C-alpha positions in Angstrom: 34.8 -107.6 -44.4 37.5 -106.4 -41.9 39.2 -108.7 -39.4 38.0 -111.8 -41.3 41.3 -113.6 -41.5 42.0 -112.6 -45.1 45.8 -112.5 -44.7 45.8 -116.1 -43.4 43.6 -117.1 -46.4 46.4 -116.5 -48.8 49.5 -116.9 -46.6 48.8 -120.4 -45.4 48.3 -122.0 -48.8 51.5 -120.3 -50.1 53.4 -121.6 -47.1 52.0 -125.1 -47.7 53.2 -125.0 -51.4 56.6 -123.5 -50.7 57.7 -125.5 -47.7 59.0 -128.4 -49.7 60.7 -126.3 -52.4 64.4 -125.5 -52.6 65.5 -122.3 -50.9 67.2 -119.4 -52.6 64.6 -118.3 -55.1 61.7 -115.8 -54.6 58.6 -117.7 -55.5 55.8 -115.6 -54.0 55.1 -111.9 -54.4 52.5 -110.0 -52.4 51.8 -106.5 -53.6 50.0 -104.0 -51.2 49.2 -100.3 -51.4 50.8 -99.0 -48.1 53.9 -99.5 -46.0 51.8 -100.3 -42.9 49.9 -103.0 -44.7 53.1 -104.5 -46.0 54.7 -104.6 -42.5 51.4 -106.0 -41.1 51.4 -108.9 -43.6 55.1 -109.6 -43.0 54.5 -109.9 -39.3 51.5 -112.2 -39.8 53.5 -114.3 -42.3 56.5 -114.6 -39.9 54.3 -115.7 -37.1 52.7 -118.5 -39.3 56.1 -119.6 -40.7 58.0 -119.5 -37.4 58.6 -123.3 -37.4 59.4 -123.6 -41.1 62.5 -122.7 -43.2 60.5 -120.2 -45.3 61.9 -116.7 -45.3 60.2 -113.4 -46.2 61.0 -109.7 -46.5 59.1 -106.4 -46.9 60.0 -104.0 -49.6 58.6 -100.4 -49.2 59.8 -96.8 -49.3 60.8 -94.5 -46.5 63.6 -96.8 -45.4 67.1 -97.7 -46.7 67.3 -99.9 -49.8 70.4 -101.9 -48.7 68.7 -104.4 -46.4 66.0 -104.9 -49.0 68.6 -105.4 -51.7 70.3 -108.0 -49.5 67.0 -109.9 -49.1 66.4 -109.9 -52.9 69.9 -111.1 -53.6 69.6 -113.9 -51.0 66.3 -115.0 -52.7 63.9 -114.9 -49.8 60.9 -117.2 -50.5 58.2 -114.4 -50.2 58.4 -110.7 -50.9 55.7 -108.3 -49.6 56.1 -105.1 -51.5 54.5 -101.7 -52.3 54.5 -101.0 -56.1 56.8 -98.0 -56.2 59.7 -99.3 -54.2 59.5 -102.7 -55.9 59.9 -101.1 -59.3 62.9 -99.1 -57.9 64.6 -102.4 -57.1 63.6 -104.0 -60.4 65.5 -101.3 -62.3 68.7 -102.9 -60.9 70.3 -106.2 -62.3 70.1 -108.0 -58.9 66.3 -107.9 -58.8 64.2 -110.4 -60.7 60.7 -111.9 -60.6 61.4 -114.7 -63.0 60.8 -117.4 -60.5 57.4 -116.1 -59.1 54.8 -118.9 -58.9 52.3 -117.0 -56.7 51.3 -113.4 -57.1 48.9 -111.8 -54.6 47.4 -108.3 -55.2 46.0 -107.2 -51.8 43.6 -104.3 -51.4 43.3 -103.9 -55.2 40.6 -101.2 -54.9 42.8 -99.1 -52.7 45.8 -99.4 -55.1 43.4 -98.3 -57.9 42.4 -95.2 -55.8 46.0 -94.3 -55.1 47.0 -94.4 -58.8 49.0 -97.6 -58.7 47.3 -99.3 -61.6 50.1 -98.4 -64.2 52.7 -99.7 -61.7 50.7 -102.9 -61.3 50.6 -103.4 -65.0 54.4 -102.9 -65.2 54.9 -105.5 -62.5 52.6 -108.0 -64.3 54.9 -107.8 -67.4 57.9 -108.9 -65.2 56.4 -112.0 -63.6 56.0 -115.3 -65.5 52.8 -115.9 -67.4 52.5 -119.3 -65.8 51.6 -118.5 -62.2 48.8 -118.5 -59.7 47.3 -115.1 -59.2 45.1 -114.1 -56.2 43.4 -110.7 -56.1 41.8 -109.4 -53.0 39.5 -106.4 -52.9 37.2 -105.1 -50.3 35.0 -103.6 -53.0 34.6 -104.5 -56.7 34.3 -101.2 -58.6 34.2 -101.5 -62.5 37.9 -100.8 -63.1 38.8 -103.7 -60.7 36.3 -106.0 -62.3 38.0 -105.1 -65.7 41.4 -105.8 -64.3 40.3 -109.2 -63.1 39.1 -110.1 -66.6 42.4 -108.9 -68.0 44.9 -110.7 -65.7 43.0 -113.7 -64.4 42.1 -116.9 -66.4 39.0 -118.8 -65.4 39.0 -117.3 -61.9 37.1 -118.6 -59.0 35.3 -115.7 -57.2 34.7 -115.8 -53.5 32.4 -113.1 -52.2 31.9 -112.8 -48.4 28.9 -110.6 -48.8 27.1 -109.0 -51.7 27.2 -105.7 -49.9 30.1 -104.4 -47.9 28.9 -103.5 -44.4 30.5 -102.6 -41.1 31.1 -105.4 -38.7 28.1 -106.3 -36.4 30.1 -105.4 -33.3 30.4 -101.7 -34.2 28.1 -99.2 -32.4 27.8 -96.3 -34.9 26.6 -92.8 -34.1 26.6 -89.4 -35.6 27.5 -86.1 -33.8 26.1 -83.1 -35.6 28.5 -80.1 -35.1 29.7 -77.0 -36.9 32.9 -77.5 -38.9 34.9 -75.1 -36.7 33.8 -76.7 -33.5 34.8 -80.3 -34.3 38.1 -80.0 -32.5 36.3 -78.7 -29.3 33.8 -81.6 -29.5 36.6 -84.1 -29.8 38.3 -82.6 -26.7 35.0 -82.7 -24.8 34.6 -86.4 -25.5 38.2 -87.1 -24.5 38.1 -85.0 -21.3 34.8 -86.6 -20.2 36.2 -90.1 -20.5 33.9 -91.1 -23.3 36.9 -92.5 -25.2 40.0 -93.9 -23.5 41.9 -94.2 -26.8 40.8 -93.2 -30.3 41.9 -93.5 -33.9 40.8 -90.2 -35.6 40.5 -89.9 -39.4 40.8 -86.5 -41.2 40.3 -85.6 -44.8 43.7 -84.2 -45.5 47.3 -84.4 -44.2 47.2 -80.7 -43.3 44.2 -81.2 -41.1 45.8 -84.2 -39.5 48.9 -82.2 -38.6 46.9 -79.3 -37.3 44.6 -81.4 -35.2 47.4 -83.4 -33.6 49.3 -80.3 -32.8 46.3 -78.6 -31.2 45.5 -81.8 -29.2 49.1 -81.8 -27.8 48.8 -78.2 -26.8 45.7 -79.1 -24.8 47.7 -81.8 -22.9 46.4 -84.8 -25.0 49.1 -87.3 -26.0 48.6 -87.4 -29.7 50.5 -88.3 -32.9 49.7 -88.4 -36.6 50.3 -90.8 -39.4 50.0 -90.0 -43.1 51.8 -90.1 -46.4 54.2 -87.2 -45.8 55.6 -88.8 -42.6 58.8 -90.8 -42.9 58.5 -94.6 -42.4 60.4 -94.3 -39.1 57.9 -91.6 -37.9 54.9 -93.7 -39.0 56.2 -96.8 -37.4 57.0 -95.0 -34.1 53.6 -93.3 -34.1 51.7 -96.6 -34.6 53.9 -98.4 -32.0 53.3 -95.7 -29.5 49.5 -95.9 -30.1 49.5 -99.7 -29.8 51.4 -99.7 -26.5 49.2 -96.9 -25.0 51.7 -94.1 -25.0 49.5 -92.0 -27.3 45.8 -91.6 -26.5 44.9 -90.3 -30.0 46.3 -91.3 -33.4 45.3 -88.9 -36.2 45.4 -90.6 -39.6 44.4 -90.0 -43.2 42.7 -92.6 -45.4 46.0 -93.8 -46.8 46.5 -95.6 -43.5 42.9 -96.8 -43.0 43.5 -100.2 -44.4 47.0 -100.7 -43.0 46.3 -100.2 -39.3 45.6 -103.4 -37.4 45.1 -102.8 -33.6 43.6 -105.4 -31.3 40.8 -104.3 -29.1 40.7 -100.7 -30.4 37.6 -99.2 -28.7 36.9 -96.1 -30.7 37.2 -94.7 -34.3 36.3 -91.1 -35.0 35.5 -89.8 -38.4 36.6 -86.2 -37.7 35.6 -85.5 -41.4 32.8 -87.4 -43.1 34.3 -89.7 -45.8 33.2 -88.8 -49.3 32.9 -92.4 -50.3 30.8 -95.0 -48.4 33.5 -97.6 -48.9 36.0 -95.4 -47.1 33.6 -95.1 -44.2 33.3 -98.9 -43.9 37.0 -99.3 -43.9 37.6 -96.5 -41.4 35.2 -97.9 -38.9 36.4 -101.4 -39.6 39.6 -100.6 -37.6 37.5 -101.3 -34.5 35.4 -104.4 -33.6 37.9 -106.6 -35.5 37.6 -110.4 -35.5 34.4 -110.5 -33.4 35.4 -107.7 -30.9 33.2 -104.7 -30.2 33.8 -101.0 -30.6 32.4 -97.6 -31.2 32.5 -95.5 -34.4 31.6 -91.8 -34.1 31.2 -89.5 -37.1 31.3 -85.7 -36.7 29.0 -84.2 -39.3 28.9 -80.5 -40.3 26.0 -79.0 -42.2 27.9 -79.1 -45.5 28.6 -82.8 -45.0 25.0 -84.0 -44.8 24.9 -85.3 -48.4 27.9 -87.5 -47.7 26.2 -88.8 -44.6 23.1 -89.7 -46.5 25.1 -91.6 -49.1 26.8 -93.6 -46.3 23.4 -94.4 -44.7 22.0 -95.5 -48.0 25.0 -97.8 -48.6 24.8 -99.5 -45.2 21.0 -99.6 -45.3 20.1 -97.8 -42.1 19.9 -94.4 -40.5 22.6 -93.7 -37.9 21.5 -92.3 -34.5 22.3 -88.7 -33.9 23.8 -87.7 -30.5 24.3 -84.3 -28.8 26.4 -83.8 -25.7 24.7 -82.1 -22.7 26.4 -78.9 -21.6 28.5 -78.7 -24.8 28.1 -75.2 -26.2 27.3 -75.8 -29.9 27.2 -72.0 -30.5 30.5 -71.2 -28.9 33.1 -69.2 -30.6 35.9 -71.5 -31.8 39.3 -71.2 -30.2 41.7 -70.7 -33.1 41.5 -72.1 -36.6 42.0 -75.8 -37.3 42.7 -75.4 -41.0 44.8 -72.6 -42.7 43.4 -71.8 -46.1 45.6 -73.1 -49.0 46.1 -69.6 -50.3 47.7 -68.5 -47.0 49.9 -71.6 -46.8 51.2 -71.0 -50.3 51.8 -67.3 -49.6 53.7 -68.3 -46.4 55.8 -70.8 -48.3 56.6 -68.3 -51.0 57.6 -65.7 -48.3 60.0 -68.2 -46.6 61.6 -69.0 -50.0 62.0 -65.3 -50.8 63.7 -64.7 -47.5 66.0 -67.7 -48.0 67.0 -66.4 -51.5 67.6 -62.9 -50.1 69.9 -64.3 -47.3 71.7 -66.5 -49.8 72.3 -63.6 -52.2 73.5 -61.3 -49.4 75.9 -64.0 -48.2 77.3 -64.6 -51.6 77.7 -60.9 -52.3 79.5 -60.4 -49.0 82.0 -63.2 -49.7 82.7 -62.3 -53.3 83.5 -58.6 -53.0 85.7 -56.6 -50.6 85.4 -52.9 -49.7 85.5 -50.5 -52.7 87.1 -47.0 -52.9 85.0 -44.0 -53.8 86.2 -44.2 -57.4 84.6 -47.7 -57.6 87.9 -49.6 -57.8 88.5 -52.4 -55.4 91.0 -51.5 -52.6 94.4 -53.1 -52.9 94.5 -56.5 -51.2 90.8 -56.3 -50.4 88.9 -59.4 -51.4 92.0 -61.5 -51.9 92.1 -64.7 -50.0 94.9 -65.8 -47.6 95.7 -68.6 -50.0 96.9 -66.2 -52.6 99.2 -64.2 -50.3 100.6 -66.7 -47.9 102.6 -68.9 -50.3 104.4 -65.8 -51.6 105.4 -64.9 -48.0 106.7 -68.4 -47.5 108.8 -68.4 -50.7 110.5 -65.1 -49.7 111.4 -66.5 -46.3 113.0 -69.6 -47.9 115.1 -67.4 -50.3 116.4 -65.4 -47.4 117.3 -68.5 -45.5 119.1 -69.9 -48.5 121.3 -66.8 -48.8 
C-alpha cells in the first residue's frame, strides 16, 4: 500500500533504539533501489530526528563520493544507501559495516527487478550475523519469499492486505487510442485543462526523452527523469515539478517508487505497464495518505492483453473514456519513437565521422608538404622547438666573440 507510513514504521523504532547509544559508529543501514527513494528516506529521517543527536547520510551514485566518504569516516548513526554505490565505498579501507545492528531492505521486490540481488547478498556478508533485519516489499514474488527464508530467522510477517490494490482515493480510467496518437491525446487533455499537473510514465527512457522534448516544443513546461539522467538533473527535475515550475514530469518505472509528491492530482500511464504490480505503484503516486487523485491509462490496440491482466489483478473493469471532438483517426504529427535500428545507424554514423575527423587531424599534424619525388621538403614538418634552440646558441657564440 502506498502512502501508508511505511518509512516511519522502520525509522521511528531505529531512532528509539539508537538515541541512547554512543555516537561515532554506524549502527543502522537502510538499502533502497533508487537514488530518489534514498533521498526521500533521508529527508523523512532527518525530520523525525531533528531534536535528537542522531545523524544520517545518503549514499548513492551520480554525485561525488567525497562527502559520502566523510560521513562514513565520521560514523554517522544511519546510512541510507543504494547497493552499487555502497559497494563502491566498501572496497575502500575507511568503509565498514561491522557495527550494524539494524539492516533494512526497502522495496525488496524492486531491487530484485533491477538485478540487485547479487549486490544484496554481497552486502549481507559484510554485516554482522547478529542483527535485526527488516525487509519491506510491496509484493511478495517467489524469489523474495525465498530470500526471506534465507536471511531472516523466525521472522514476524505483517501483511497490510492479501492483495495489492490501488488506494481507494484513486479514480481510474482507460483512454483507448492508437499508439501513434498518444502524444496528441495527452496534449489535448493538457490544453483542455483536464490536468493541471501530471506525472506521466513511459515504457522506455527513449520514449521519455522524446515525449518530453515534443511537449516542450508545443509550449508545455515538461522535464523527464530516468536512469540515464545524472543525479543533479534528476533532483532538479523533481524539485521543479514539486514547486510547480514544470507542468509535466515524464518518468520511467525506475522512478515510480521513489517519487513522493503531496497532493499530486494526476498520473498518466502513457504506456500500459506489462506487470500489474507496476501499474499499482505507478498510480500509487497519487491519492497518497488519504488524498484523492486521478489515474489515466492510454491503451493502444496491442496493449489490450496487458490491460486485461491489470483488471484481473485489481478485480474490476476500468471505465473507458473517449474525448469529444478529438480526432481518433487523425494523421499523427511526427514520430514519437525512432526505431532502434535507425538510432544505432545514426550512432554509428556519428562515430564514423568523428573517427574520420580525428584521422584527418592527426595526418595533417604529422606530415608536412611533400615534393613530387615523394621526399619531404627541407624544413617541412619540423617543429619550432627543433630549430629555435639552434638559433639561440649561434647568437650566444657571436656575442661571446
